[in-house]
Residue frames as a rotation matrix with the C-alpha (Angstrom) as fourth column:
MET 1
0.661 0.429 0.616 -92.37
-0.746 0.281 0.604 -116.25
0.086 -0.859 0.505 190.14
ALA 2
0.918 -0.374 -0.131 -90.15
0.365 0.927 -0.086 -119.20
0.154 0.031 0.988 189.23
GLN 3
0.141 -0.905 0.402 -87.18
0.233 -0.365 -0.901 -116.84
0.962 0.221 0.160 189.09
ALA 4
0.141 -0.027 0.990 -87.87
-0.831 -0.547 0.104 -115.66
0.538 -0.837 -0.100 192.64
LEU 5
0.929 0.223 0.296 -88.16
-0.349 0.796 0.494 -119.27
-0.126 -0.562 0.817 193.80
ARG 6
0.631 -0.770 -0.090 -84.86
0.520 0.506 -0.689 -120.11
0.576 0.388 0.720 192.13
ALA 7
-0.068 -0.654 0.754 -83.26
-0.287 -0.711 -0.642 -117.17
0.955 -0.260 -0.140 194.00
LEU 8
0.482 0.316 0.817 -84.75
-0.862 0.003 0.507 -118.39
0.158 -0.949 0.274 197.28
ILE 9
0.992 -0.125 0.031 -83.47
0.119 0.983 0.137 -121.93
-0.047 -0.132 0.990 196.75
ALA 10
0.343 -0.921 0.186 -80.06
0.386 -0.043 -0.922 -120.65
0.857 0.388 0.340 195.67
ALA 11
0.019 -0.301 0.953 -79.87
-0.693 -0.691 -0.204 -118.55
0.720 -0.657 -0.222 198.83
ALA 12
0.762 0.317 0.564 -80.86
-0.635 0.531 0.560 -121.53
-0.122 -0.785 0.607 200.94
LEU 13
0.880 -0.472 -0.062 -78.29
0.427 0.840 -0.336 -123.76
0.210 0.270 0.940 199.27
LEU 14
0.111 -0.843 0.527 -75.62
-0.031 -0.533 -0.846 -121.09
0.993 0.078 -0.085 199.71
ALA 15
0.269 0.062 0.961 -76.48
-0.910 -0.310 0.275 -120.98
0.315 -0.949 -0.027 203.39
ILE 16
0.975 0.080 0.205 -76.22
-0.142 0.941 0.309 -124.78
-0.168 -0.330 0.929 203.61
ALA 17
0.607 -0.794 0.010 -72.86
0.433 0.320 -0.843 -124.77
0.666 0.516 0.538 201.84
PHE 18
-0.128 -0.684 0.718 -71.40
-0.338 -0.651 -0.680 -122.21
0.933 -0.329 -0.148 204.21
ALA 19
0.424 0.354 0.834 -73.05
-0.892 0.006 0.451 -123.59
0.155 -0.935 0.318 207.34
SER 20
1.000 -0.017 -0.006 -71.70
0.017 0.993 0.117 -127.06
0.004 -0.117 0.993 206.68
SER 21
0.340 -0.937 0.079 -68.14
0.273 0.018 -0.962 -125.78
0.900 0.349 0.261 206.40
PRO 22
0.429 -0.214 -0.878 -66.10
0.903 0.102 0.416 -125.70
0.000 -0.971 0.237 209.61
ALA 23
-0.625 -0.749 0.221 -64.35
0.756 -0.651 -0.070 -122.54
0.196 0.123 0.973 208.40
VAL 24
-0.170 0.642 0.747 -67.56
0.148 -0.733 0.664 -120.56
0.974 0.223 0.030 208.86
ALA 25
0.678 0.417 -0.605 -67.77
0.621 0.116 0.775 -121.15
0.393 -0.901 -0.181 212.59
VAL 26
-0.434 -0.828 0.356 -65.95
0.555 -0.557 -0.618 -117.91
0.710 -0.070 0.701 213.30
ALA 27
0.340 0.489 -0.803 -66.49
0.929 -0.309 0.204 -116.12
-0.148 -0.815 -0.560 216.57
VAL 28
-0.055 -0.299 0.953 -66.48
0.535 -0.814 -0.224 -112.42
0.843 0.498 0.205 215.77
GLY 29
-0.947 -0.244 -0.209 -67.40
0.297 -0.420 -0.858 -111.39
0.121 -0.874 0.470 219.30
PRO 30
-0.350 0.873 -0.340 -70.45
0.725 0.023 -0.688 -109.88
-0.593 -0.488 -0.641 220.88
ARG 31
0.440 0.448 -0.778 -70.53
-0.093 -0.839 -0.536 -106.97
-0.893 0.308 -0.328 218.46
ALA 32
0.185 -0.344 0.920 -70.06
0.943 0.325 -0.068 -106.91
-0.276 0.881 0.385 214.71
PRO 33
-0.649 -0.577 -0.496 -68.34
0.459 -0.817 0.349 -103.89
-0.607 -0.002 0.795 213.16
SER 34
0.474 0.706 -0.526 -70.10
-0.029 -0.584 -0.811 -101.07
-0.880 0.400 -0.257 211.37
TRP 35
0.862 -0.138 0.487 -69.40
0.506 0.191 -0.841 -100.64
0.023 0.972 0.234 207.66
ALA 36
0.752 -0.588 0.297 -66.85
-0.480 -0.798 -0.364 -97.91
0.451 0.131 -0.883 208.44
GLU 37
0.359 -0.611 0.705 -64.97
-0.793 0.199 0.576 -100.32
-0.492 -0.766 -0.413 210.73
LEU 38
0.864 -0.024 0.502 -64.57
0.218 0.918 -0.330 -103.05
-0.453 0.395 0.799 208.12
SER 39
-0.213 -0.976 -0.056 -61.18
0.121 -0.083 0.989 -103.57
-0.970 0.204 0.136 206.50
PRO 40
-0.203 0.096 -0.974 -60.81
-0.873 -0.469 0.136 -102.69
-0.444 0.878 0.179 202.82
SER 41
-0.913 -0.143 -0.382 -60.71
-0.326 0.818 0.474 -106.40
0.245 0.557 -0.793 201.90
GLU 42
-0.680 0.733 -0.012 -63.90
0.537 0.487 -0.689 -107.09
-0.499 -0.475 -0.725 203.92
LYS 43
-0.074 0.646 -0.760 -65.61
-0.307 -0.740 -0.599 -104.12
-0.949 0.189 0.253 202.24
GLN 44
-0.566 -0.197 -0.801 -64.61
-0.820 0.032 0.572 -105.48
-0.087 0.980 -0.180 198.85
VAL 45
-0.968 0.198 -0.151 -66.07
0.179 0.975 0.131 -108.93
0.173 0.100 -0.980 199.58
LEU 46
-0.430 0.838 -0.337 -69.20
0.771 0.147 -0.620 -107.56
-0.470 -0.526 -0.709 201.26
ALA 47
-0.975 -0.066 -0.213 -69.74
-0.035 -0.896 0.442 -104.71
-0.220 0.439 0.871 198.75
PRO 48
-0.571 0.819 0.049 -73.22
0.241 0.110 0.964 -105.91
0.785 0.563 -0.260 197.70
LEU 49
0.156 0.640 -0.752 -74.32
0.920 0.183 0.346 -105.40
0.359 -0.746 -0.561 201.31
ALA 50
-0.767 -0.640 0.044 -72.85
0.579 -0.720 -0.383 -101.91
0.277 -0.268 0.923 201.72
ALA 51
-0.523 0.603 0.602 -76.13
-0.247 -0.783 0.570 -99.99
0.816 0.149 0.559 201.58
GLU 52
0.526 0.848 0.072 -77.79
-0.364 0.148 0.920 -102.04
0.769 -0.510 0.386 204.29
TRP 53
-0.203 -0.708 -0.677 -74.82
0.344 0.595 -0.726 -103.25
0.917 -0.380 0.123 206.37
ASP 54
-0.912 -0.259 0.319 -75.34
-0.159 -0.494 -0.855 -100.83
0.379 -0.830 0.409 209.26
SER 55
-0.114 0.940 0.322 -79.01
-0.971 -0.174 0.163 -101.79
0.209 -0.294 0.933 209.52
LEU 56
0.148 0.100 -0.984 -78.27
-0.138 0.987 0.080 -105.54
0.979 0.124 0.160 209.80
ASP 57
0.887 0.142 0.439 -78.49
-0.450 0.061 0.891 -107.05
0.099 -0.988 0.118 213.27
THR 58
0.108 -0.937 0.332 -75.33
-0.935 0.018 0.355 -108.36
-0.338 -0.349 -0.874 214.94
ALA 59
0.119 -0.031 0.992 -76.05
-0.051 0.998 0.037 -112.02
-0.992 -0.055 0.117 214.20
ARG 60
0.898 0.254 0.359 -76.51
0.333 0.139 -0.933 -111.32
-0.287 0.957 0.041 210.47
ARG 61
0.699 -0.707 -0.108 -73.35
-0.693 -0.633 -0.346 -109.22
0.176 0.316 -0.932 210.31
GLN 62
0.000 -0.723 0.691 -71.42
-0.740 0.465 0.486 -111.98
-0.673 -0.511 -0.535 212.04
LYS 63
0.450 0.217 0.866 -72.67
0.303 0.876 -0.376 -114.55
-0.840 0.432 0.328 209.52
TRP 64
0.986 -0.090 0.140 -71.62
0.100 -0.346 -0.933 -112.33
0.133 0.934 -0.332 206.62
MET 65
0.435 -0.882 0.180 -68.26
-0.896 -0.404 0.185 -111.70
-0.091 -0.242 -0.966 208.33
GLY 66
0.140 -0.336 0.931 -67.72
-0.218 0.907 0.360 -115.47
-0.966 -0.254 0.053 208.45
ILE 67
0.768 0.181 0.615 -68.33
0.532 0.356 -0.769 -115.64
-0.358 0.917 0.177 204.71
ALA 68
0.886 -0.462 0.045 -65.93
-0.372 -0.764 -0.527 -112.72
0.278 0.450 -0.849 204.13
LYS 69
0.255 -0.816 0.519 -63.27
-0.807 0.116 0.579 -114.43
-0.533 -0.566 -0.628 206.24
ARG 70
0.160 -0.118 0.980 -63.61
0.188 0.978 0.087 -117.67
-0.969 0.170 0.179 204.25
TYR 71
0.895 0.385 -0.226 -63.84
-0.102 -0.316 -0.943 -115.91
-0.434 0.867 -0.243 200.88
PRO 72
0.291 -0.843 -0.452 -60.06
-0.943 -0.332 0.013 -115.69
-0.161 0.422 -0.892 200.15
THR 73
-0.503 -0.498 0.707 -59.76
-0.449 0.849 0.279 -119.49
-0.739 -0.177 -0.650 200.48
LEU 74
0.452 0.771 0.447 -62.35
0.089 0.460 -0.883 -120.10
-0.887 0.439 0.140 197.76
ALA 75
-0.468 -0.508 0.724 -61.44
0.755 0.197 0.626 -120.85
-0.460 0.839 0.291 194.16
PRO 76
-0.936 0.039 -0.349 -62.17
-0.166 -0.925 0.342 -117.95
-0.310 0.378 0.872 191.76
PRO 77
-0.619 0.777 -0.114 -65.33
0.020 0.161 0.987 -119.59
0.785 0.608 -0.115 190.32
GLU 78
-0.102 0.563 -0.820 -66.64
0.939 0.327 0.108 -120.06
0.329 -0.759 -0.562 193.88
GLN 79
-0.670 -0.190 -0.718 -65.81
0.489 -0.840 -0.234 -116.44
-0.558 -0.508 0.656 194.71
GLU 80
-0.937 0.344 -0.068 -67.75
-0.266 -0.570 0.777 -115.31
0.228 0.746 0.626 191.67
ARG 81
-0.325 0.848 -0.418 -70.69
0.425 0.526 0.737 -117.50
0.845 0.062 -0.531 192.65
VAL 82
-0.272 0.178 -0.946 -70.68
0.948 -0.118 -0.295 -116.09
-0.164 -0.977 -0.137 196.19
GLN 83
-0.886 -0.091 -0.455 -70.68
0.063 -0.995 0.077 -112.55
-0.460 0.039 0.887 194.82
GLN 84
-0.757 0.647 -0.091 -73.55
-0.193 -0.089 0.977 -113.32
0.625 0.757 0.192 192.45
GLN 85
-0.134 0.742 -0.657 -75.60
0.697 0.541 0.470 -114.96
0.704 -0.395 -0.590 195.17
MET 86
-0.525 -0.084 -0.847 -74.87
0.742 -0.533 -0.407 -112.15
-0.417 -0.842 0.342 197.61
GLY 87
-0.965 0.177 -0.193 -76.14
-0.249 -0.850 0.465 -109.71
-0.082 0.496 0.864 194.98
ALA 88
-0.456 0.841 -0.292 -79.25
0.085 0.367 0.926 -111.83
0.886 0.397 -0.239 194.48
TRP 89
-0.259 0.317 -0.912 -79.80
0.946 0.276 -0.173 -111.90
0.197 -0.907 -0.371 198.25
VAL 90
-0.820 -0.117 -0.560 -79.61
0.303 -0.919 -0.253 -108.11
-0.485 -0.377 0.789 198.45
ARG 91
-0.856 0.498 -0.135 -82.27
-0.401 -0.476 0.783 -107.80
0.326 0.724 0.608 195.73
LEU 92
-0.452 0.725 -0.519 -84.72
0.632 0.671 0.387 -109.99
0.629 -0.153 -0.762 197.65
THR 93
0.082 0.579 0.811 -87.48
-0.427 -0.715 0.553 -108.29
0.900 -0.392 0.189 199.59
PRO 94
-0.556 -0.264 0.788 -87.64
-0.830 0.117 -0.546 -108.85
0.052 -0.958 -0.284 203.36
ASP 95
0.438 0.787 0.434 -90.49
-0.761 0.582 -0.286 -111.33
-0.478 -0.205 0.854 202.80
GLN 96
0.771 -0.220 -0.598 -88.49
-0.347 0.643 -0.683 -113.27
0.534 0.734 0.419 200.22
ARG 97
-0.343 -0.930 0.131 -85.53
-0.590 0.105 -0.800 -113.38
0.730 -0.352 -0.585 202.62
ARG 98
-0.219 0.363 0.906 -87.79
-0.901 0.280 -0.331 -114.74
-0.374 -0.889 0.266 205.34
GLN 99
0.823 0.562 -0.087 -89.02
-0.538 0.721 -0.436 -117.38
-0.183 0.406 0.896 202.92
ALA 100
0.349 -0.785 -0.512 -85.44
-0.408 0.364 -0.837 -118.25
0.844 0.501 -0.194 201.97
ARG 101
-0.556 -0.543 0.630 -84.54
-0.787 0.101 -0.608 -118.70
0.267 -0.834 -0.483 205.65
GLU 102
0.214 0.720 0.660 -87.58
-0.783 0.531 -0.325 -120.93
-0.584 -0.447 0.677 206.14
GLN 103
0.851 0.035 -0.525 -86.61
-0.431 0.618 -0.657 -122.93
0.301 0.785 0.541 203.04
TYR 104
-0.155 -0.985 -0.080 -83.09
-0.594 0.157 -0.789 -123.28
0.790 -0.075 -0.609 204.42
LYS 105
-0.432 0.048 0.901 -84.46
-0.863 0.270 -0.428 -124.56
-0.264 -0.962 -0.075 207.74
SER 106
0.660 0.736 0.147 -86.68
-0.632 0.651 -0.422 -127.05
-0.406 0.186 0.895 205.90
ILE 107
0.633 -0.499 -0.591 -83.79
-0.368 0.478 -0.798 -128.32
0.681 0.723 0.119 203.80
LYS 108
-0.383 -0.841 0.383 -81.50
-0.741 0.032 -0.671 -128.50
0.552 -0.540 -0.635 206.82
GLN 109
-0.076 0.445 0.892 -84.04
-0.869 0.410 -0.279 -130.72
-0.490 -0.796 0.355 208.62
LEU 110
0.752 0.325 -0.574 -83.99
-0.605 0.686 -0.405 -133.27
0.262 0.651 0.712 205.80
PRO 111
0.738 -0.553 0.388 -81.91
0.217 0.738 0.639 -136.42
-0.640 -0.387 0.664 206.30
PRO 112
-0.071 -0.878 -0.474 -78.39
-0.336 -0.427 0.840 -135.96
-0.939 0.219 -0.265 204.84
GLU 113
-0.697 -0.212 0.685 -79.05
0.478 0.574 0.665 -138.24
-0.534 0.791 -0.299 201.86
LYS 114
0.318 0.881 0.351 -82.27
0.924 -0.204 -0.324 -136.41
-0.214 0.428 -0.878 200.97
ARG 115
0.640 -0.177 -0.747 -80.50
-0.026 -0.977 0.210 -133.04
-0.768 -0.115 -0.630 201.36
GLN 116
-0.495 -0.868 0.032 -77.77
-0.084 0.085 0.993 -134.29
-0.865 0.489 -0.115 199.01
GLN 117
-0.354 0.458 0.816 -80.43
0.887 0.441 0.137 -135.32
-0.297 0.772 -0.562 196.49
VAL 118
0.726 0.638 -0.256 -81.97
0.554 -0.764 -0.330 -131.84
-0.406 0.097 -0.909 196.65
GLN 119
0.252 -0.721 -0.645 -78.57
-0.315 -0.691 0.650 -130.23
-0.915 0.039 -0.401 196.10
GLU 120
-0.682 -0.519 0.515 -77.81
0.252 0.494 0.832 -132.56
-0.686 0.697 -0.206 193.18
LYS 121
0.077 0.805 0.589 -81.19
0.969 0.080 -0.235 -131.89
-0.236 0.588 -0.773 191.57
TRP 122
0.770 0.186 -0.611 -80.66
0.175 -0.981 -0.078 -128.17
-0.614 -0.046 -0.788 191.97
GLN 123
-0.200 -0.929 -0.312 -77.20
-0.294 -0.246 0.923 -128.41
-0.935 0.276 -0.224 190.37
GLU 124
-0.565 0.091 0.820 -78.63
0.695 0.588 0.413 -130.42
-0.445 0.804 -0.395 187.48
TYR 125
0.520 0.851 0.078 -81.32
0.802 -0.454 -0.389 -127.80
-0.296 0.265 -0.918 187.03
GLN 126
0.543 -0.379 -0.749 -78.74
-0.138 -0.920 0.366 -124.98
-0.828 -0.096 -0.552 187.06
GLN 127
-0.533 -0.824 0.193 -76.76
0.009 0.223 0.975 -126.74
-0.846 0.522 -0.112 184.29
LEU 128
0.053 0.642 0.765 -79.74
0.878 0.335 -0.342 -126.75
-0.476 0.690 -0.546 181.92
PRO 129
-0.771 -0.235 0.592 -79.91
0.544 -0.726 0.421 -124.14
0.331 0.646 0.687 179.15
PRO 130
-0.906 0.391 -0.160 -82.05
-0.207 -0.741 -0.639 -121.10
-0.368 -0.546 0.753 180.12
GLU 131
-0.407 0.808 -0.427 -84.81
-0.831 -0.133 0.540 -122.02
0.379 0.575 0.725 177.68
LYS 132
-0.302 0.259 -0.918 -85.11
0.170 0.962 0.216 -125.53
0.938 -0.091 -0.334 179.16
ARG 133
-0.876 -0.026 -0.482 -85.22
0.483 -0.066 -0.873 -124.11
-0.009 -0.998 0.070 182.71
LYS 134
-0.764 0.627 -0.153 -87.94
-0.614 -0.779 -0.128 -121.70
-0.200 -0.004 0.980 181.65
GLU 135
-0.260 0.656 -0.709 -89.91
-0.549 0.504 0.667 -124.54
0.795 0.562 0.229 180.07
LEU 136
-0.466 0.022 -0.884 -89.60
0.518 0.817 -0.253 -126.71
0.717 -0.576 -0.392 183.18
SER 137
-0.934 0.082 -0.348 -90.47
0.274 -0.464 -0.843 -123.93
-0.231 -0.882 0.411 185.59
SER 138
-0.602 0.769 -0.215 -93.52
-0.798 -0.573 0.184 -122.89
0.018 0.282 0.959 183.57
ARG 139
-0.225 0.489 -0.843 -94.66
-0.275 0.798 0.537 -126.52
0.935 0.352 -0.045 183.34
SER 140
-0.147 0.094 -0.985 -94.26
0.712 0.701 -0.039 -127.33
0.686 -0.707 -0.169 187.01
GLY 141
0.749 0.447 0.488 -94.25
0.059 -0.780 0.623 -123.94
0.660 -0.438 -0.611 188.72
ALA 142
0.769 -0.539 0.344 -91.10
-0.518 -0.208 0.830 -124.78
-0.375 -0.816 -0.439 190.68
PRO 143
0.071 -0.820 -0.568 -87.56
-0.870 0.228 -0.437 -125.87
0.488 0.525 -0.697 189.94
PRO 144
0.226 0.043 -0.973 -86.62
-0.038 0.999 0.036 -129.49
0.973 0.029 0.228 190.71
ALA 145
-0.792 -0.580 -0.193 -85.01
0.160 0.108 -0.981 -128.77
0.590 -0.808 0.008 194.08
ALA 146
-0.653 0.615 0.442 -88.24
-0.756 -0.491 -0.433 -127.30
-0.050 -0.617 0.786 195.42
GLN 147
0.254 0.780 -0.571 -90.19
-0.764 0.524 0.376 -130.25
0.593 0.341 0.730 194.06
GLN 148
-0.376 -0.486 -0.789 -88.09
0.080 0.831 -0.550 -132.56
0.923 -0.270 -0.274 196.24
LEU 149
-0.962 0.049 0.268 -89.60
-0.271 -0.247 -0.930 -131.03
0.021 -0.968 0.251 199.38
SER 150
-0.548 0.833 -0.071 -92.88
0.834 0.539 -0.118 -132.27
-0.060 -0.124 -0.990 200.71
PRO 151
-0.058 0.589 0.806 -95.80
0.574 -0.641 0.509 -129.89
0.817 0.492 -0.301 199.99
GLU 152
0.841 0.428 -0.331 -96.02
0.505 -0.403 0.763 -128.80
0.193 -0.809 -0.555 203.63
LYS 153
0.222 -0.844 -0.488 -92.34
0.609 -0.270 0.745 -127.77
-0.761 -0.463 0.455 203.56
ARG 154
-0.428 -0.353 0.832 -92.43
0.898 -0.274 0.345 -126.17
0.106 0.894 0.434 200.11
ARG 155
-0.007 0.372 -0.928 -92.85
0.392 -0.853 -0.344 -122.40
-0.920 -0.366 -0.140 199.99
GLU 156
0.056 0.079 0.995 -94.10
0.980 -0.195 -0.040 -120.70
0.191 0.978 -0.088 196.88
PRO 157
-0.853 -0.400 -0.337 -93.09
0.468 -0.870 -0.153 -117.03
-0.232 -0.289 0.929 196.70
ASP 158
0.196 0.904 -0.380 -95.83
0.591 -0.418 -0.690 -114.47
-0.782 -0.090 -0.616 196.88
SER 159
0.103 -0.145 0.984 -96.16
0.972 -0.196 -0.131 -112.76
0.211 0.970 0.121 193.49
ARG 160
0.929 0.264 0.259 -96.42
0.208 -0.952 0.223 -109.41
0.306 -0.153 -0.940 195.32
SER 161
0.711 -0.703 -0.027 -92.89
-0.249 -0.287 0.925 -109.88
-0.658 -0.651 -0.378 196.67
ALA 162
0.593 -0.504 0.628 -91.21
0.785 0.535 -0.312 -110.80
-0.178 0.678 0.713 193.39
PRO 163
-0.284 -0.770 -0.571 -88.14
0.470 -0.631 0.617 -108.75
-0.835 -0.094 0.542 192.50
PRO 164
0.280 0.367 -0.887 -88.47
-0.494 -0.737 -0.461 -106.06
-0.823 0.567 -0.025 189.83
ALA 165
0.961 0.142 0.237 -88.45
0.127 0.535 -0.835 -107.23
-0.245 0.833 0.496 186.22
GLY 166
0.660 -0.751 -0.034 -85.02
-0.217 -0.146 -0.965 -108.02
0.719 0.644 -0.259 184.89
LYS 167
-0.229 -0.731 0.643 -83.59
-0.910 -0.074 -0.408 -108.91
0.346 -0.678 -0.649 188.30
PRO 168
-0.370 0.042 -0.928 -83.17
0.011 0.999 0.040 -112.46
0.929 0.004 -0.370 189.63
């Protein structure tokens, strides 16, 4: 359960990071391409989404295209992080994705200084050794970034929608 929440928060923070960057505001046009129409470099970046690309709505495809367009400008560690988080996003159930979007909206509505605090807490949490993170999440039920949100804005994942064992 804590692992699913961490994935949701990571997805929300990834969305914040890309949404706050001016390079993401890319107009792709009224229609986003099918998987077959993507360039080889776009396919390489968006590979984790290959199986479901053609079922994504236009707005979602356009958002992912913006990330793919910005991807070459990222430092290698950032590229790796984007790939890992994209893979984690693909493994989320539709309900977990909905929760991640709601979490993102909640975080985005916070004042900038509070949003920065949430991001810093999350980064601190991510730097902890795995055993310490496990201890903290079992003690509190949620990682520090989620604890920063008020209870009415905090979303706990439904245990029925947790990813399969062994997957974040």
